[in-house]
PDB file with one MODEL, atoms N, CA, C and O in Angstrom:
MODEL        1
ATOM      1  N   MET A   1       0.845  -1.181   0.000  1.00  0.00           N
ATOM      2  CA  MET A   1       0.000   0.000   0.000  1.00  0.00           C
ATOM      3  C   MET A   1       0.891   1.246   0.000  1.00  0.00           C
ATOM      4  O   MET A   1       1.859   1.321   0.757  1.00  0.00           O
ATOM      5  N   ARG A   2       0.572   2.186  -0.823  1.00  0.00           N
ATOM      6  CA  ARG A   2       1.370   3.386  -0.968  1.00  0.00           C
ATOM      7  C   ARG A   2       0.717   4.543  -0.226  1.00  0.00           C
ATOM      8  O   ARG A   2      -0.478   4.799  -0.375  1.00  0.00           O
ATOM      9  N   PHE A   3       1.516   5.234   0.571  1.00  0.00           N
ATOM     10  CA  PHE A   3       1.016   6.380   1.326  1.00  0.00           C
ATOM     11  C   PHE A   3       0.977   7.602   0.410  1.00  0.00           C
ATOM     12  O   PHE A   3       1.974   7.949  -0.223  1.00  0.00           O
ATOM     13  N   VAL A   4      -0.165   8.238   0.348  1.00  0.00           N
ATOM     14  CA  VAL A   4      -0.341   9.414  -0.502  1.00  0.00           C
ATOM     15  C   VAL A   4      -0.230  10.654   0.372  1.00  0.00           C
ATOM     16  O   VAL A   4      -0.967  10.811   1.345  1.00  0.00           O
ATOM     17  N   GLN A   5       0.704  11.533   0.011  1.00  0.00           N
ATOM     18  CA  GLN A   5       0.829  12.759   0.788  1.00  0.00           C
ATOM     19  C   GLN A   5       0.571  13.969  -0.101  1.00  0.00           C
ATOM     20  O   GLN A   5       0.999  14.025  -1.254  1.00  0.00           O
ATOM     21  N   LEU A   6      -0.122  14.909   0.457  1.00  0.00           N
ATOM     22  CA  LEU A   6      -0.426  16.142  -0.258  1.00  0.00           C
ATOM     23  C   LEU A   6       0.739  17.107  -0.064  1.00  0.00           C
ATOM     24  O   LEU A   6       1.246  17.264   1.046  1.00  0.00           O
ATOM     25  N   LEU A   7       1.157  17.749  -1.144  1.00  0.00           N
ATOM     26  CA  LEU A   7       2.281  18.668  -1.087  1.00  0.00           C
ATOM     27  C   LEU A   7       1.866  20.065  -1.521  1.00  0.00           C
ATOM     28  O   LEU A   7       0.950  20.247  -2.322  1.00  0.00           O
ATOM     29  N   TYR A   8       2.565  21.037  -0.968  1.00  0.00           N
ATOM     30  CA  TYR A   8       2.437  22.435  -1.371  1.00  0.00           C
ATOM     31  C   TYR A   8       3.808  22.849  -1.900  1.00  0.00           C
ATOM     32  O   TYR A   8       4.807  22.704  -1.196  1.00  0.00           O
ATOM     33  N   MET A   9       3.869  23.357  -3.120  1.00  0.00           N
ATOM     34  CA  MET A   9       5.148  23.738  -3.704  1.00  0.00           C
ATOM     35  C   MET A   9       5.063  25.156  -4.254  1.00  0.00           C
ATOM     36  O   MET A   9       4.084  25.542  -4.892  1.00  0.00           O
ATOM     37  N   GLU A  10       6.117  25.915  -3.987  1.00  0.00           N
ATOM     38  CA  GLU A  10       6.208  27.285  -4.453  1.00  0.00           C
ATOM     39  C   GLU A  10       7.310  27.358  -5.509  1.00  0.00           C
ATOM     40  O   GLU A  10       8.436  26.922  -5.272  1.00  0.00           O
ATOM     41  N   LEU A  11       6.977  27.910  -6.671  1.00  0.00           N
ATOM     42  CA  LEU A  11       7.919  28.001  -7.786  1.00  0.00           C
ATOM     43  C   LEU A  11       8.127  29.459  -8.178  1.00  0.00           C
ATOM     44  O   LEU A  11       7.243  30.297  -8.001  1.00  0.00           O
ATOM     45  N   ARG A  12       9.302  29.742  -8.710  1.00  0.00           N
ATOM     46  CA  ARG A  12       9.542  31.068  -9.278  1.00  0.00           C
ATOM     47  C   ARG A  12       9.665  30.908 -10.789  1.00  0.00           C
ATOM     48  O   ARG A  12      10.525  30.175 -11.278  1.00  0.00           O
ATOM     49  N   ILE A  13       8.800  31.600 -11.520  1.00  0.00           N
ATOM     50  CA  ILE A  13       8.784  31.580 -12.979  1.00  0.00           C
ATOM     51  C   ILE A  13       8.685  33.029 -13.445  1.00  0.00           C
ATOM     52  O   ILE A  13       7.876  33.794 -12.922  1.00  0.00           O
ATOM     53  N   ASN A  14       9.494  33.406 -14.416  1.00  0.00           N
ATOM     54  CA  ASN A  14       9.442  34.767 -14.937  1.00  0.00           C
ATOM     55  C   ASN A  14       8.141  34.965 -15.719  1.00  0.00           C
ATOM     56  O   ASN A  14       7.940  34.358 -16.771  1.00  0.00           O
ATOM     57  N   ILE A  15       7.263  35.820 -15.193  1.00  0.00           N
ATOM     58  CA  ILE A  15       5.967  36.103 -15.817  1.00  0.00           C
ATOM     59  C   ILE A  15       6.001  37.556 -16.287  1.00  0.00           C
ATOM     60  O   ILE A  15       5.859  38.481 -15.488  1.00  0.00           O
ATOM     61  N   ASP A  16       6.194  37.745 -17.606  1.00  0.00           N
ATOM     62  CA  ASP A  16       6.375  39.089 -18.150  1.00  0.00           C
ATOM     63  C   ASP A  16       5.066  39.819 -18.418  1.00  0.00           C
ATOM     64  O   ASP A  16       4.957  41.019 -18.170  1.00  0.00           O
ATOM     65  N   CYS A  17       4.075  39.094 -18.924  1.00  0.00           N
ATOM     66  CA  CYS A  17       2.860  39.769 -19.393  1.00  0.00           C
ATOM     67  C   CYS A  17       1.632  38.916 -19.071  1.00  0.00           C
ATOM     68  O   CYS A  17       1.749  37.819 -18.526  1.00  0.00           O
ATOM     69  N   ASN A  18       0.461  39.437 -19.414  1.00  0.00           N
ATOM     70  CA  ASN A  18      -0.779  38.702 -19.180  1.00  0.00           C
ATOM     71  C   ASN A  18      -0.854  37.438 -20.026  1.00  0.00           C
ATOM     72  O   ASN A  18      -1.443  36.444 -19.602  1.00  0.00           O
ATOM     73  N   GLY A  19      -0.267  37.466 -21.209  1.00  0.00           N
ATOM     74  CA  GLY A  19      -0.246  36.281 -22.069  1.00  0.00           C
ATOM     75  C   GLY A  19       0.536  35.148 -21.423  1.00  0.00           C
ATOM     76  O   GLY A  19       0.125  33.989 -21.485  1.00  0.00           O
ATOM     77  N   CYS A  20       1.663  35.482 -20.804  1.00  0.00           N
ATOM     78  CA  CYS A  20       2.463  34.469 -20.093  1.00  0.00           C
ATOM     79  C   CYS A  20       1.654  33.884 -18.935  1.00  0.00           C
ATOM     80  O   CYS A  20       1.660  32.673 -18.712  1.00  0.00           O
ATOM     81  N   CYS A  21       0.972  34.742 -18.216  1.00  0.00           N
ATOM     82  CA  CYS A  21       0.165  34.310 -17.074  1.00  0.00           C
ATOM     83  C   CYS A  21      -0.951  33.373 -17.537  1.00  0.00           C
ATOM     84  O   CYS A  21      -1.203  32.346 -16.907  1.00  0.00           O
ATOM     85  N   ARG A  22      -1.617  33.725 -18.634  1.00  0.00           N
ATOM     86  CA  ARG A  22      -2.686  32.876 -19.182  1.00  0.00           C
ATOM     87  C   ARG A  22      -2.146  31.525 -19.621  1.00  0.00           C
ATOM     88  O   ARG A  22      -2.766  30.492 -19.368  1.00  0.00           O
ATOM     89  N   ARG A  23      -0.988  31.531 -20.280  1.00  0.00           N
ATOM     90  CA  ARG A  23      -0.396  30.283 -20.762  1.00  0.00           C
ATOM     91  C   ARG A  23      -0.027  29.367 -19.592  1.00  0.00           C
ATOM     92  O   ARG A  23      -0.272  28.162 -19.646  1.00  0.00           O
ATOM     93  N   ILE A  24       0.557  29.935 -18.543  1.00  0.00           N
ATOM     94  CA  ILE A  24       0.916  29.148 -17.359  1.00  0.00           C
ATOM     95  C   ILE A  24      -0.339  28.584 -16.709  1.00  0.00           C
ATOM     96  O   ILE A  24      -0.359  27.420 -16.310  1.00  0.00           O
ATOM     97  N   ARG A  25      -1.393  29.401 -16.598  1.00  0.00           N
ATOM     98  CA  ARG A  25      -2.639  28.939 -15.980  1.00  0.00           C
ATOM     99  C   ARG A  25      -3.249  27.782 -16.768  1.00  0.00           C
ATOM    100  O   ARG A  25      -3.702  26.803 -16.175  1.00  0.00           O
ATOM    101  N   ARG A  26      -3.267  27.883 -18.104  1.00  0.00           N
ATOM    102  CA  ARG A  26      -3.806  26.795 -18.931  1.00  0.00           C
ATOM    103  C   ARG A  26      -3.006  25.509 -18.754  1.00  0.00           C
ATOM    104  O   ARG A  26      -3.582  24.424 -18.684  1.00  0.00           O
ATOM    105  N   ILE A  27      -1.697  25.624 -18.683  1.00  0.00           N
ATOM    106  CA  ILE A  27      -0.842  24.448 -18.497  1.00  0.00           C
ATOM    107  C   ILE A  27      -1.117  23.805 -17.142  1.00  0.00           C
ATOM    108  O   ILE A  27      -1.216  22.582 -17.045  1.00  0.00           O
ATOM    109  N   LEU A  28      -1.241  24.622 -16.093  1.00  0.00           N
ATOM    110  CA  LEU A  28      -1.488  24.086 -14.751  1.00  0.00           C
ATOM    111  C   LEU A  28      -2.860  23.421 -14.661  1.00  0.00           C
ATOM    112  O   LEU A  28      -3.007  22.402 -13.987  1.00  0.00           O
ATOM    113  N   LEU A  29      -3.859  23.982 -15.327  1.00  0.00           N
ATOM    114  CA  LEU A  29      -5.201  23.401 -15.281  1.00  0.00           C
ATOM    115  C   LEU A  29      -5.257  22.032 -15.959  1.00  0.00           C
ATOM    116  O   LEU A  29      -6.082  21.197 -15.588  1.00  0.00           O
ATOM    117  N   LYS A  30      -4.401  21.794 -16.936  1.00  0.00           N
ATOM    118  CA  LYS A  30      -4.397  20.515 -17.637  1.00  0.00           C
ATOM    119  C   LYS A  30      -3.659  19.416 -16.878  1.00  0.00           C
ATOM    120  O   LYS A  30      -3.797  18.241 -17.218  1.00  0.00           O
ATOM    121  N   MET A  31      -2.877  19.771 -15.856  1.00  0.00           N
ATOM    122  CA  MET A  31      -2.111  18.774 -15.107  1.00  0.00           C
ATOM    123  C   MET A  31      -3.015  18.114 -14.074  1.00  0.00           C
ATOM    124  O   MET A  31      -3.524  18.778 -13.172  1.00  0.00           O
ATOM    125  N   LYS A  32      -3.211  16.819 -14.207  1.00  0.00           N
ATOM    126  CA  LYS A  32      -4.137  16.095 -13.337  1.00  0.00           C
ATOM    127  C   LYS A  32      -3.609  15.904 -11.920  1.00  0.00           C
ATOM    128  O   LYS A  32      -4.393  15.676 -10.998  1.00  0.00           O
ATOM    129  N   GLU A  33      -2.297  15.994 -11.731  1.00  0.00           N
ATOM    130  CA  GLU A  33      -1.711  15.797 -10.403  1.00  0.00           C
ATOM    131  C   GLU A  33      -2.017  16.958  -9.464  1.00  0.00           C
ATOM    132  O   GLU A  33      -2.011  16.794  -8.245  1.00  0.00           O
ATOM    133  N   LEU A  34      -2.285  18.124 -10.029  1.00  0.00           N
ATOM    134  CA  LEU A  34      -2.480  19.324  -9.227  1.00  0.00           C
ATOM    135  C   LEU A  34      -3.950  19.510  -8.882  1.00  0.00           C
ATOM    136  O   LEU A  34      -4.824  19.391  -9.740  1.00  0.00           O
ATOM    137  N   GLU A  35      -4.207  19.801  -7.617  1.00  0.00           N
ATOM    138  CA  GLU A  35      -5.578  20.047  -7.174  1.00  0.00           C
ATOM    139  C   GLU A  35      -5.920  21.531  -7.217  1.00  0.00           C
ATOM    140  O   GLU A  35      -7.061  21.905  -7.491  1.00  0.00           O
ATOM    141  N   ASN A  36      -4.927  22.374  -6.947  1.00  0.00           N
ATOM    142  CA  ASN A  36      -5.174  23.805  -6.888  1.00  0.00           C
ATOM    143  C   ASN A  36      -3.882  24.544  -7.223  1.00  0.00           C
ATOM    144  O   ASN A  36      -2.794  23.987  -7.084  1.00  0.00           O
ATOM    145  N   HIS A  37      -3.999  25.788  -7.662  1.00  0.00           N
ATOM    146  CA  HIS A  37      -2.821  26.600  -7.939  1.00  0.00           C
ATOM    147  C   HIS A  37      -3.136  28.072  -7.701  1.00  0.00           C
ATOM    148  O   HIS A  37      -4.297  28.482  -7.673  1.00  0.00           O
ATOM    149  N   MET A  38      -2.073  28.855  -7.531  1.00  0.00           N
ATOM    150  CA  MET A  38      -2.204  30.293  -7.378  1.00  0.00           C
ATOM    151  C   MET A  38      -1.037  30.941  -8.119  1.00  0.00           C
ATOM    152  O   MET A  38       0.109  30.526  -7.949  1.00  0.00           O
ATOM    153  N   ILE A  39      -1.314  31.941  -8.927  1.00  0.00           N
ATOM    154  CA  ILE A  39      -0.278  32.635  -9.687  1.00  0.00           C
ATOM    155  C   ILE A  39      -0.190  34.067  -9.172  1.00  0.00           C
ATOM    156  O   ILE A  39      -1.177  34.802  -9.197  1.00  0.00           O
ATOM    157  N   ASP A  40       0.998  34.462  -8.703  1.00  0.00           N
ATOM    158  CA  ASP A  40       1.256  35.826  -8.239  1.00  0.00           C
ATOM    159  C   ASP A  40       2.161  36.496  -9.273  1.00  0.00           C
ATOM    160  O   ASP A  40       3.379  36.314  -9.254  1.00  0.00           O
ATOM    161  N   LYS A  41       1.563  37.264 -10.165  1.00  0.00           N
ATOM    162  CA  LYS A  41       2.291  37.843 -11.290  1.00  0.00           C
ATOM    163  C   LYS A  41       3.316  38.889 -10.842  1.00  0.00           C
ATOM    164  O   LYS A  41       4.394  38.983 -11.428  1.00  0.00           O
ATOM    165  N   LYS A  42       2.999  39.661  -9.828  1.00  0.00           N
ATOM    166  CA  LYS A  42       3.903  40.728  -9.380  1.00  0.00           C
ATOM    167  C   LYS A  42       5.198  40.175  -8.789  1.00  0.00           C
ATOM    168  O   LYS A  42       6.266  40.759  -8.972  1.00  0.00           O
ATOM    169  N   GLN A  43       5.102  39.052  -8.085  1.00  0.00           N
ATOM    170  CA  GLN A  43       6.291  38.467  -7.457  1.00  0.00           C
ATOM    171  C   GLN A  43       6.866  37.305  -8.261  1.00  0.00           C
ATOM    172  O   GLN A  43       7.781  36.628  -7.790  1.00  0.00           O
ATOM    173  N   ASN A  44       6.344  37.060  -9.469  1.00  0.00           N
ATOM    174  CA  ASN A  44       6.809  35.954 -10.324  1.00  0.00           C
ATOM    175  C   ASN A  44       6.782  34.624  -9.575  1.00  0.00           C
ATOM    176  O   ASN A  44       7.741  33.854  -9.623  1.00  0.00           O
ATOM    177  N   ARG A  45       5.687  34.366  -8.892  1.00  0.00           N
ATOM    178  CA  ARG A  45       5.577  33.184  -8.052  1.00  0.00           C
ATOM    179  C   ARG A  45       4.346  32.373  -8.435  1.00  0.00           C
ATOM    180  O   ARG A  45       3.280  32.927  -8.702  1.00  0.00           O
ATOM    181  N   VAL A  46       4.509  31.046  -8.457  1.00  0.00           N
ATOM    182  CA  VAL A  46       3.406  30.128  -8.723  1.00  0.00           C
ATOM    183  C   VAL A  46       3.381  29.120  -7.583  1.00  0.00           C
ATOM    184  O   VAL A  46       4.398  28.492  -7.288  1.00  0.00           O
ATOM    185  N   CYS A  47       2.228  28.960  -6.942  1.00  0.00           N
ATOM    186  CA  CYS A  47       2.071  27.990  -5.862  1.00  0.00           C
ATOM    187  C   CYS A  47       1.115  26.902  -6.338  1.00  0.00           C
ATOM    188  O   CYS A  47       0.053  27.195  -6.888  1.00  0.00           O
ATOM    189  N   VAL A  48       1.499  25.643  -6.125  1.00  0.00           N
ATOM    190  CA  VAL A  48       0.654  24.520  -6.532  1.00  0.00           C
ATOM    191  C   VAL A  48       0.446  23.590  -5.345  1.00  0.00           C
ATOM    192  O   VAL A  48       1.280  23.515  -4.444  1.00  0.00           O
ATOM    193  N   TYR A  49      -0.686  22.879  -5.359  1.00  0.00           N
ATOM    194  CA  TYR A  49      -1.076  21.995  -4.274  1.00  0.00           C
ATOM    195  C   TYR A  49      -1.633  20.722  -4.881  1.00  0.00           C
ATOM    196  O   TYR A  49      -2.444  20.775  -5.806  1.00  0.00           O
ATOM    197  N   GLY A  50      -1.200  19.569  -4.364  1.00  0.00           N
ATOM    198  CA  GLY A  50      -1.719  18.300  -4.866  1.00  0.00           C
ATOM    199  C   GLY A  50      -0.821  17.140  -4.492  1.00  0.00           C
ATOM    200  O   GLY A  50       0.051  17.260  -3.632  1.00  0.00           O
ATOM    201  N   VAL A  51      -1.047  16.013  -5.153  1.00  0.00           N
ATOM    202  CA  VAL A  51      -0.257  14.801  -4.936  1.00  0.00           C
ATOM    203  C   VAL A  51       0.659  14.652  -6.145  1.00  0.00           C
ATOM    204  O   VAL A  51       0.199  14.313  -7.236  1.00  0.00           O
ATOM    205  N   PHE A  52       1.963  14.905  -5.954  1.00  0.00           N
ATOM    206  CA  PHE A  52       2.894  14.892  -7.076  1.00  0.00           C
ATOM    207  C   PHE A  52       4.328  14.746  -6.584  1.00  0.00           C
ATOM    208  O   PHE A  52       4.610  14.860  -5.392  1.00  0.00           O
ATOM    209  N   ASP A  53       5.229  14.491  -7.535  1.00  0.00           N
ATOM    210  CA  ASP A  53       6.665  14.506  -7.283  1.00  0.00           C
ATOM    211  C   ASP A  53       7.157  15.905  -7.667  1.00  0.00           C
ATOM    212  O   ASP A  53       7.025  16.292  -8.828  1.00  0.00           O
ATOM    213  N   PRO A  54       7.720  16.673  -6.730  1.00  0.00           N
ATOM    214  CA  PRO A  54       8.075  18.065  -7.014  1.00  0.00           C
ATOM    215  C   PRO A  54       9.013  18.249  -8.212  1.00  0.00           C
ATOM    216  O   PRO A  54       8.784  19.127  -9.044  1.00  0.00           O
ATOM    217  N   ALA A  55      10.050  17.442  -8.307  1.00  0.00           N
ATOM    218  CA  ALA A  55      11.000  17.596  -9.414  1.00  0.00           C
ATOM    219  C   ALA A  55      10.330  17.300 -10.751  1.00  0.00           C
ATOM    220  O   ALA A  55      10.580  17.982 -11.745  1.00  0.00           O
ATOM    221  N   GLU A  56       9.481  16.282 -10.770  1.00  0.00           N
ATOM    222  CA  GLU A  56       8.791  15.896 -12.003  1.00  0.00           C
ATOM    223  C   GLU A  56       7.846  17.001 -12.483  1.00  0.00           C
ATOM    224  O   GLU A  56       7.794  17.300 -13.676  1.00  0.00           O
ATOM    225  N   ILE A  57       7.111  17.598 -11.567  1.00  0.00           N
ATOM    226  CA  ILE A  57       6.185  18.681 -11.922  1.00  0.00           C
ATOM    227  C   ILE A  57       6.960  19.904 -12.414  1.00  0.00           C
ATOM    228  O   ILE A  57       6.558  20.537 -13.391  1.00  0.00           O
ATOM    229  N   ALA A  58       8.067  20.243 -11.745  1.00  0.00           N
ATOM    230  CA  ALA A  58       8.871  21.392 -12.165  1.00  0.00           C
ATOM    231  C   ALA A  58       9.417  21.183 -13.578  1.00  0.00           C
ATOM    232  O   ALA A  58       9.433  22.118 -14.379  1.00  0.00           O
ATOM    233  N   ILE A  59       9.861  19.972 -13.889  1.00  0.00           N
ATOM    234  CA  ILE A  59      10.378  19.672 -15.227  1.00  0.00           C
ATOM    235  C   ILE A  59       9.260  19.759 -16.264  1.00  0.00           C
ATOM    236  O   ILE A  59       9.464  20.305 -17.349  1.00  0.00           O
ATOM    237  N   LYS A  60       8.075  19.221 -15.937  1.00  0.00           N
ATOM    238  CA  LYS A  60       6.935  19.292 -16.864  1.00  0.00           C
ATOM    239  C   LYS A  60       6.569  20.742 -17.166  1.00  0.00           C
ATOM    240  O   LYS A  60       6.356  21.109 -18.322  1.00  0.00           O
ATOM    241  N   ILE A  61       6.496  21.565 -16.118  1.00  0.00           N
ATOM    242  CA  ILE A  61       6.138  22.970 -16.297  1.00  0.00           C
ATOM    243  C   ILE A  61       7.209  23.676 -17.130  1.00  0.00           C
ATOM    244  O   ILE A  61       6.885  24.464 -18.018  1.00  0.00           O
ATOM    245  N   ARG A  62       8.486  23.395 -16.845  1.00  0.00           N
ATOM    246  CA  ARG A  62       9.584  24.037 -17.584  1.00  0.00           C
ATOM    247  C   ARG A  62       9.523  23.699 -19.071  1.00  0.00           C
ATOM    248  O   ARG A  62       9.725  24.570 -19.917  1.00  0.00           O
ATOM    249  N   LYS A  63       9.247  22.445 -19.386  1.00  0.00           N
ATOM    250  CA  LYS A  63       9.183  22.029 -20.790  1.00  0.00           C
ATOM    251  C   LYS A  63       8.008  22.673 -21.519  1.00  0.00           C
ATOM    252  O   LYS A  63       8.135  23.065 -22.679  1.00  0.00           O
ATOM    253  N   LYS A  64       6.873  22.782 -20.847  1.00  0.00           N
ATOM    254  CA  LYS A  64       5.680  23.319 -21.502  1.00  0.00           C
ATOM    255  C   LYS A  64       5.700  24.842 -21.597  1.00  0.00           C
ATOM    256  O   LYS A  64       5.257  25.408 -22.597  1.00  0.00           O
ATOM    257  N   VAL A  65       6.212  25.507 -20.563  1.00  0.00           N
ATOM    258  CA  VAL A  65       6.232  26.967 -20.541  1.00  0.00           C
ATOM    259  C   VAL A  65       7.446  27.505 -21.307  1.00  0.00           C
ATOM    260  O   VAL A  65       7.426  28.635 -21.794  1.00  0.00           O
ATOM    261  N   ARG A  66       8.487  26.701 -21.409  1.00  0.00           N
ATOM    262  CA  ARG A  66       9.756  27.081 -22.038  1.00  0.00           C
ATOM    263  C   ARG A  66      10.386  28.275 -21.333  1.00  0.00           C
ATOM    264  O   ARG A  66      10.880  29.207 -21.967  1.00  0.00           O
ATOM    265  N   ARG A  67      10.354  28.221 -20.011  1.00  0.00           N
ATOM    266  CA  ARG A  67      10.985  29.237 -19.171  1.00  0.00           C
ATOM    267  C   ARG A  67      11.679  28.547 -18.007  1.00  0.00           C
ATOM    268  O   ARG A  67      11.375  27.403 -17.669  1.00  0.00           O
ATOM    269  N   ARG A  68      12.607  29.260 -17.408  1.00  0.00           N
ATOM    270  CA  ARG A  68      13.314  28.716 -16.255  1.00  0.00           C
ATOM    271  C   ARG A  68      12.363  28.635 -15.064  1.00  0.00           C
ATOM    272  O   ARG A  68      11.626  29.579 -14.781  1.00  0.00           O
ATOM    273  N   VAL A  69      12.389  27.508 -14.377  1.00  0.00           N
ATOM    274  CA  VAL A  69      11.523  27.279 -13.219  1.00  0.00           C
ATOM    275  C   VAL A  69      12.405  26.936 -12.028  1.00  0.00           C
ATOM    276  O   VAL A  69      13.215  26.012 -12.096  1.00  0.00           O
ATOM    277  N   GLU A  70      12.249  27.679 -10.939  1.00  0.00           N
ATOM    278  CA  GLU A  70      13.004  27.408  -9.713  1.00  0.00           C
ATOM    279  C   GLU A  70      12.042  26.948  -8.630  1.00  0.00           C
ATOM    280  O   GLU A  70      10.999  27.564  -8.414  1.00  0.00           O
ATOM    281  N   ILE A  71      12.396  25.863  -7.951  1.00  0.00           N
ATOM    282  CA  ILE A  71      11.601  25.404  -6.808  1.00  0.00           C
ATOM    283  C   ILE A  71      12.059  26.204  -5.595  1.00  0.00           C
ATOM    284  O   ILE A  71      13.210  26.091  -5.172  1.00  0.00           O
ATOM    285  N   MET A  72      11.172  27.004  -5.041  1.00  0.00           N
ATOM    286  CA  MET A  72      11.504  27.842  -3.890  1.00  0.00           C
ATOM    287  C   MET A  72      11.262  27.113  -2.572  1.00  0.00           C
ATOM    288  O   MET A  72      12.063  27.214  -1.643  1.00  0.00           O
ATOM    289  N   ASP A  73      10.148  26.375  -2.494  1.00  0.00           N
ATOM    290  CA  ASP A  73       9.780  25.736  -1.232  1.00  0.00           C
ATOM    291  C   ASP A  73       8.852  24.560  -1.513  1.00  0.00           C
ATOM    292  O   ASP A  73       7.994  24.625  -2.394  1.00  0.00           O
ATOM    293  N   VAL A  74       9.038  23.481  -0.746  1.00  0.00           N
ATOM    294  CA  VAL A  74       8.142  22.327  -0.818  1.00  0.00           C
ATOM    295  C   VAL A  74       7.776  21.961   0.615  1.00  0.00           C
ATOM    296  O   VAL A  74       8.652  21.778   1.459  1.00  0.00           O
ATOM    297  N   GLN A  75       6.486  21.857   0.883  1.00  0.00           N
ATOM    298  CA  GLN A  75       6.019  21.498   2.223  1.00  0.00           C
ATOM    299  C   GLN A  75       4.984  20.397   2.125  1.00  0.00           C
ATOM    300  O   GLN A  75       4.206  20.333   1.174  1.00  0.00           O
ATOM    301  N   GLU A  76       4.990  19.533   3.126  1.00  0.00           N
ATOM    302  CA  GLU A  76       3.944  18.514   3.211  1.00  0.00           C
ATOM    303  C   GLU A  76       2.718  19.173   3.820  1.00  0.00           C
ATOM    304  O   GLU A  76       2.809  19.844   4.848  1.00  0.00           O
ATOM    305  N   PHE A  77       1.576  18.980   3.184  1.00  0.00           N
ATOM    306  CA  PHE A  77       0.332  19.577   3.661  1.00  0.00           C
ATOM    307  C   PHE A  77      -0.277  18.645   4.692  1.00  0.00           C
ATOM    308  O   PHE A  77      -0.543  17.479   4.400  1.00  0.00           O
ATOM    309  N   LYS A  78      -0.498  19.150   5.887  1.00  0.00           N
ATOM    310  CA  LYS A  78      -1.045  18.319   6.962  1.00  0.00           C
ATOM    311  C   LYS A  78      -2.521  18.606   7.133  1.00  0.00           C
ATOM    312  O   LYS A  78      -2.936  19.755   7.288  1.00  0.00           O
ATOM    313  N   GLN A  79      -3.306  17.543   7.101  1.00  0.00           N
ATOM    314  CA  GLN A  79      -4.744  17.683   7.301  1.00  0.00           C
ATOM    315  C   GLN A  79      -5.084  17.293   8.732  1.00  0.00           C
ATOM    316  O   GLN A  79      -4.598  16.287   9.249  1.00  0.00           O
ATOM    317  N   GLU A  80      -5.913  18.093   9.353  1.00  0.00           N
ATOM    318  CA  GLU A  80      -6.379  17.787  10.704  1.00  0.00           C
ATOM    319  C   GLU A  80      -7.829  17.359  10.632  1.00  0.00           C
ATOM    320  O   GLU A  80      -8.633  17.993   9.948  1.00  0.00           O
ATOM    321  N   HIS A  81      -8.166  16.303  11.321  1.00  0.00           N
ATOM    322  CA  HIS A  81      -9.541  15.779  11.289  1.00  0.00           C
ATOM    323  C   HIS A  81     -10.399  16.491  12.281  1.00  0.00           C
ATOM    324  O   HIS A  81     -11.586  16.188  12.401  1.00  0.00           O
TER     325      HIS A  81
ENDMDL
END
């Protein structure tokens, strides 16, 4: 049996314009591993939440967006009952 853990990951991606922001949002919405995301255009930051491998998701985003992606922070999301 495999333990499923929810992760929160913060990425830095250079977001120059509204078109870049739209393209990143469309790419994130198509990724089935991600449950939720938040894009902060002013700080060039993208936060994602879901069940995934952080390095794998960063590589997928980098290939699709064709921009440099830096992993800033990864945290395990703890649920309280």
